[in-house]
C-alpha positions as CSV (number, residue, x, y, z in Angstrom):
1,M,-63.4,21.6,-178.7
2,K,-64.2,19.1,-175.5
3,T,-61.2,16.6,-175.2
4,S,-62.9,13.6,-173.5
5,L,-60.0,11.3,-174.9
6,V,-59.4,10.8,-177.0
7,V,-57.0,12.5,-175.4
8,L,-54.9,13.2,-177.7
9,L,-50.8,15.5,-176.8
10,A,-49.9,18.5,-175.7
11,C,-48.4,19.3,-178.3
12,L,-46.8,17.2,-180.3
13,P,-42.7,16.7,-180.3
14,V,-42.3,20.1,-183.3
15,F,-39.6,18.2,-184.9
16,A,-40.3,15.8,-188.1
17,H,-39.4,12.3,-187.3
18,A,-38.7,11.6,-191.0
19,E,-37.2,14.0,-193.5
20,D,-40.5,14.0,-195.5
21,A,-43.1,13.0,-193.1
22,P,-45.4,16.0,-191.7
23,E,-45.8,16.4,-188.0
24,Y,-49.2,14.5,-187.2
25,D,-51.6,16.4,-184.4
26,R,-51.7,12.8,-182.2
27,P,-51.3,12.2,-179.6
28,G,-51.9,14.8,-177.0
29,I,-53.5,17.4,-175.9
30,G,-52.1,19.7,-178.6
31,F,-51.9,20.0,-182.3
32,S,-48.1,20.2,-184.3
33,T,-47.3,23.4,-185.2
34,S,-47.4,22.6,-188.9
35,T,-49.4,21.6,-191.8
36,V,-49.1,18.8,-194.0
37,G,-48.1,20.5,-196.9
38,R,-50.1,21.2,-200.4
39,G,-51.6,18.4,-201.8
40,V,-50.8,15.8,-198.7
41,F,-53.4,13.9,-197.2
42,A,-52.8,12.0,-193.6
43,W,-55.2,10.5,-191.7
44,E,-54.6,9.8,-188.0
45,Q,-56.8,7.4,-186.3
46,G,-56.8,6.3,-182.9
47,L,-57.2,2.3,-182.3
48,P,-58.8,3.4,-180.1
49,D,-57.9,6.0,-177.4
50,G,-60.4,5.8,-174.1
51,S,-60.9,7.0,-170.7
52,Q,-62.3,5.6,-167.3
53,D,-63.1,7.4,-164.0
54,R,-64.7,6.4,-161.1
55,S,-66.4,8.9,-158.8
56,G,-69.5,8.6,-155.9
57,G,-69.3,5.1,-156.1
58,V,-70.1,5.3,-160.3
59,S,-67.4,3.7,-162.9
60,T,-67.5,5.2,-166.2
61,R,-65.3,3.9,-169.2
62,Q,-65.3,4.4,-172.6
63,W,-63.4,4.0,-175.7
64,T,-63.4,5.8,-178.7
65,A,-62.0,5.3,-182.5
66,T,-60.9,9.1,-182.9
67,T,-60.7,9.5,-186.7
68,L,-58.5,12.8,-188.2
69,L,-58.1,13.6,-191.7
70,R,-55.8,16.3,-192.9
71,L,-56.1,17.3,-196.3
72,G,-52.8,20.1,-197.1
73,L,-54.9,23.2,-198.9
74,G,-51.5,25.4,-199.2
75,E,-48.1,24.8,-198.1
76,T,-49.2,26.9,-194.7
77,T,-53.1,26.1,-194.6
78,E,-54.6,22.9,-194.2
79,V,-58.5,21.6,-193.9
80,Q,-59.2,19.0,-191.0
81,L,-62.2,16.6,-190.8
82,G,-62.8,14.7,-187.5
83,A,-65.1,12.0,-186.3
84,D,-65.7,9.8,-183.0
85,S,-66.1,6.6,-185.9
86,W,-67.3,4.2,-183.2
87,S,-67.7,4.6,-179.1
88,R,-68.6,2.1,-176.6
89,L,-69.8,3.1,-172.8
90,R,-70.0,1.4,-169.9
91,I,-71.4,3.3,-167.0
92,R,-72.0,0.6,-163.5
93,G,-72.6,1.2,-159.9
94,N,-75.2,2.1,-157.7
95,G,-77.2,-0.5,-158.8
96,A,-77.5,0.9,-162.1
97,G,-76.0,0.0,-165.3
98,E,-75.4,1.7,-169.6
99,R,-74.1,0.1,-172.2
100,D,-73.9,1.9,-175.6
101,D,-72.4,1.7,-178.4
102,G,-72.3,3.8,-182.2
103,G,-70.5,7.0,-183.4
104,G,-70.4,9.8,-181.7
105,D,-69.5,13.8,-182.8
106,G,-67.6,14.8,-185.9
107,S,-65.7,18.0,-186.6
108,I,-64.2,20.4,-188.7
109,A,-62.0,22.7,-188.5
110,L,-59.5,24.8,-190.6
111,K,-55.0,25.2,-189.4
112,W,-52.7,27.9,-190.2
113,A,-49.1,27.6,-189.8
114,P,-47.2,30.7,-190.9
115,V,-43.6,31.0,-191.7
116,L,-41.1,32.5,-189.1
117,A,-38.0,34.6,-189.7
118,D,-36.5,32.4,-186.8
119,D,-36.8,28.7,-187.9
120,R,-36.7,27.8,-184.3
121,I,-39.4,28.9,-183.2
122,S,-43.0,27.8,-184.5
123,V,-46.6,28.3,-184.5
124,A,-50.2,27.4,-185.9
125,F,-53.2,28.4,-185.4
126,K,-56.5,26.2,-185.2
127,V,-60.1,27.5,-186.0
128,G,-63.4,24.6,-185.8
129,T,-66.7,23.5,-184.8
130,T,-68.0,20.2,-184.2
131,L,-70.9,18.4,-185.9
132,P,-73.5,17.7,-183.5
133,W,-74.7,13.9,-185.4
134,G,-73.8,11.7,-182.7
135,K,-77.0,10.5,-180.2
136,S,-76.7,11.0,-176.7
137,P,-75.0,9.7,-175.1
138,L,-72.1,9.5,-177.3
139,G,-72.4,12.5,-179.0
140,D,-73.1,16.4,-177.4
141,N,-76.4,16.9,-178.9
142,G,-75.2,20.5,-179.4
143,R,-72.7,22.2,-181.8
144,D,-69.2,24.0,-180.3
145,H,-66.7,26.1,-181.5
146,D,-63.1,27.0,-180.7
147,V,-59.9,28.7,-181.6
148,G,-56.3,26.9,-181.0
149,V,-53.2,28.2,-180.9
150,S,-49.7,26.1,-180.4
151,W,-46.3,27.4,-180.2
152,G,-43.1,25.2,-179.8
153,L,-39.2,26.1,-179.8
154,D,-36.4,23.9,-181.0
155,L,-33.8,23.3,-178.5
156,G,-31.8,21.3,-180.7
157,E,-30.5,17.7,-180.6
158,E,-34.4,16.9,-181.5
159,R,-35.7,18.2,-177.9
160,A,-38.5,20.7,-178.3
161,L,-40.9,23.0,-175.7
162,A,-44.4,23.7,-176.8
163,L,-47.2,25.2,-175.6
164,Y,-51.0,25.2,-176.4
165,A,-54.2,27.3,-175.6
166,D,-57.8,26.7,-176.5
167,R,-60.8,29.0,-176.3
168,Q,-63.7,26.8,-176.5
169,W,-67.8,28.3,-176.6
170,G,-71.1,26.9,-178.0
171,D,-74.0,24.7,-176.5
172,S,-71.7,23.1,-174.0
173,G,-70.5,26.0,-172.5
174,T,-67.2,28.3,-172.2
175,G,-63.9,27.5,-171.3
176,W,-60.0,27.8,-171.6
177,L,-57.6,24.7,-172.3
178,F,-54.2,25.1,-171.6
179,S,-51.1,22.3,-172.6
180,P,-47.2,23.1,-171.8
181,S,-45.1,19.9,-173.1
182,F,-41.2,19.1,-173.9
183,S,-40.9,16.7,-176.2
184,F,-37.3,14.3,-176.8
185,P,-35.6,11.5,-178.2
186,L,-35.3,7.9,-177.1
187,A,-33.6,6.3,-179.9
188,Q,-33.2,6.4,-183.6
189,Q,-37.1,7.3,-184.7
190,V,-38.3,6.5,-181.6
191,S,-39.2,9.9,-179.3
192,A,-41.2,10.7,-176.3
193,Y,-42.8,13.8,-174.6
194,V,-44.4,14.8,-171.3
195,E,-47.5,17.3,-170.5
196,G,-49.9,19.0,-168.0
197,G,-53.0,20.0,-169.0
198,Y,-55.3,23.0,-166.8
199,G,-58.7,24.2,-168.1
200,T,-61.1,25.8,-166.7
201,G,-65.5,26.1,-167.5
202,A,-66.4,23.7,-170.1
203,Q,-62.7,22.3,-170.6
204,Y,-62.1,21.6,-166.8
205,M,-58.8,19.7,-166.5
206,R,-55.6,19.2,-163.6
207,A,-54.0,16.9,-165.5
208,A,-50.3,15.5,-166.1
209,G,-49.2,12.6,-168.4
210,A,-46.7,11.4,-171.1
211,G,-46.8,9.3,-174.3
212,V,-44.6,7.9,-177.1
213,T,-44.1,7.7,-180.8
214,W,-42.3,5.6,-183.0
215,M,-41.8,6.2,-187.3
216,A,-42.2,2.5,-188.1
217,T,-41.9,3.4,-191.7
218,P,-41.0,7.1,-193.3
219,R,-44.5,7.5,-193.8
220,L,-46.1,5.7,-190.8
221,Q,-46.0,6.7,-186.9
222,L,-47.4,4.5,-184.2
223,D,-47.8,6.2,-180.7
224,A,-49.1,5.6,-177.7
225,S,-50.2,7.9,-174.7
226,L,-51.8,8.1,-171.1
227,L,-53.2,11.2,-168.6
228,R,-53.7,11.1,-165.2
229,G,-56.0,13.4,-164.0
230,L,-54.5,14.9,-161.0
231,D,-58.0,15.7,-158.9
232,A,-61.5,14.5,-158.5
233,D,-63.0,16.5,-161.3
234,T,-60.8,15.8,-163.7
235,T,-61.1,12.0,-165.6
236,D,-59.1,9.8,-163.4
237,W,-57.5,7.8,-166.7
238,Q,-57.1,9.0,-170.1
239,G,-55.1,7.6,-173.2
240,G,-54.9,5.0,-175.7
241,I,-52.8,4.2,-179.1
242,G,-53.0,5.0,-182.5
243,L,-51.4,5.4,-185.7
244,S,-50.8,8.5,-188.5
245,L,-50.0,7.8,-192.1
246,Y,-50.0,10.4,-195.0
247,F,-50.0,10.6,-198.5
248,D,-49.1,12.9,-200.8
């Protein structure tokens, strides 16, 4: 699915911040290598996420309250419902201006994280599709599909490597997105990560960024992230702040 940023972690830290907390998919480009668990419900919310780009004398700024709801169907599977529940778009330059406010598109996905023999390695797969109920320009007015995979390696001492890959196809076109990341602790209950993003076609991206997460309580995670575009065809800045909360 398109990353407007919203963007979201290359790959979230692949270690849990608290024994009873699931791994959240915020923040970054990719998603975590686990599911929330049977009967567990998680709510992940941008407060908001945003992007800013300047090209050809035109400045584009967008803020989006991205919402992700995750429900555990089993120990290794979950269903995800997402939506750009509120968006604000501002375009200025070359004697013209545009202001739009409202809701964007939604999404539905199924995620599977099989149990592997080596507990240092983790992997998760996700297949999903957009729900094009948003009106242009806040919505794409089309349906897109994607299949993604995240792979993680626990390096010990709360450090981890992760690799993310995604294939998109549909009304917006086709494309690949790849993202490596490295996560590490900063303090008790506080972690950080660095990531890169390389995309082609409909998911074109050349970017690098970082983020931080804080387990404010055993159930509540707060996050902040920033992604910098590295060429003229990538959005200049993407990032945001958000929270993640789970209920069992």
